[in-house]
N, C-alpha and C positions, 0 to 999 in steps of 0.2 A: 563087210563094209556097211557102214551106216548110211541110210538113204534119208537125209535130212528133209523133212517136209514141214512147212510152216502154216500157221493159222493166225490171222490178225483180227483183232476186234477189241471190244470193251469188256472189262471185267465186271460182271454183274453180281457175282457172289463169291465169297471166300469162306470155306468151312474146314474144320478138322476132318481128316480122312483116316479111318481105322483100317489097318492092313491085316489084322487078325482079331478073332473074337476076344481074346484076353490081351488086348493091345498094350504092351508095356511101353511102346513108343508113342503113346497118345500125345498129340501136339506136334510131333516131328514131321508128320505128313499133312499136307493141305490139299484141298480140292478147289481149283480156280475154275469158275464157269465163265466162259468168254463167248460173246455174241458179236458176229460180224455185221457189216452194213446190210447184207441180204437177209438178216434175221436168223441165220444158221447158228447153232450152238455147238460148242465143244467143251468138254470138261478135261482139264489138265490136272494130273496127279503130280503134285510138287513134293519131291523127296529131299532129304538132306544133301543129295549129290546134284540136284538141279543147279545149274550155273546161272546166276543173275548178272547180266552185263552191267557193269559199273556198280555192282553190289547194291542195286537200288531196291527200296521197299516198294511193294506194289499194293495198291488199295483199290477198293471198289470204285469204278468210274474211270480208272486209268486205261489208256489205249496201250495194248501190248501185242507182241508177236511171240508166240510160243513155237518152239521147234521140237519135233519128236522123230523117232525112227520109223519111217514108213514101212520097213520090213519087219518090225516087231509085231508079235501077236497082240491082238486087242480083243476085249470082250465084245460080243455082239449085242450091244445095248444102245439105247437112244437117250440122250445125245451121246455121240461117240466119246470115249474116254481114252486119253493117251497119256503115257508117262512122259512128262516134260523133261527134255535134256537141257534146253537153254531157254531162258525167258528174257525178253527185252522190253523195257518200258520205252515206248515210242517217243522220240523227241524230234522237233523240227531241226533240219540241217544235219541230222545224224542218220546215216544208213548203216545197217548191219546185215551181213551175210554169213550164214553158217553153212559150211560145205567142205568137201574134200577138194584140196588144191593140188594139182599135179606138179611135175618137176619144173614146168614153166610158170608155175603159180597162177594157173588158169583153173577156175572152178569147174566142177564136174559137169555142170550144164552148159559150159562154154560161154557164159554171160559176163564174167568178170575176170580181169587180169590185174594182178597186184604188182606195183612198182614200189619196192621197199626203199625207204630213204633212211638217212641217219636220224631223222626225227620220228620214225615209226617205233613205237614201244612194242617190243616182243615180250609177252608174258606167259606164264603158266596160269592155270586156274586158281592157284593159291597166291597170285599176285607177285610171284618171284620172277626174276628175269629169265627168259628163255635164251640160251646161248647157242643152240643148234641151228640147223637149216629148217625153215618152216615148210619147205617143199615136200610133197607127197604125204600130207597130213590133213587131218580134220582141223579146221580153223574157224574161229569166230573173228570176223573182220569188221572193224568199226572204221567208217570212212565218211568223208564229206562229198564233195563234187566228184564226178567222173566224166570221162569223155563220152561222146555219143557213138563211138565206133563199136564194132562187134568183133571181139568182146570189148565191152566198156573197160577202160583202164582207169585206175585210181592209185593214189599214194595214200595208204591207210594211216590213220593216226595211231591205231592200236590193233595188234593181232594177239589173240589169246589162243594158245596151242592146246588142243584137246588131246593130251597124251593117253 
């Protein structure tokens, strides 16, 4: 199971990332350097499979949240370097949670419960409609306001299913 961990900050550098010495895929991989408010840095390796919420272009100076697998092996270097699974360009009035949601549509950390309505767009990562049950899956949830209960409850505007 993927253990989604996030890091939020400002993009300070974007560069090409070579994955092999004779890199035939030059330009297909990027390295995003991100600095948070505390001054900590993280490098995200962006691959062709990294999902960008709303398919947004990210530039230097943008505030972003990157999600990676906390259980995946990482090189012991500084700053830490993680393979980005999901990238979000932060927007006011938009919240995003990437996590496993159980049969009751509660996130694995117990902090968010989803109430799906007829206005919730259920999509695959290729932007096609998802017609199955989103329960017991890894989801990218895009939502606005939520309740102050525990778990907080929300009716998402969009759910992207990570099959």
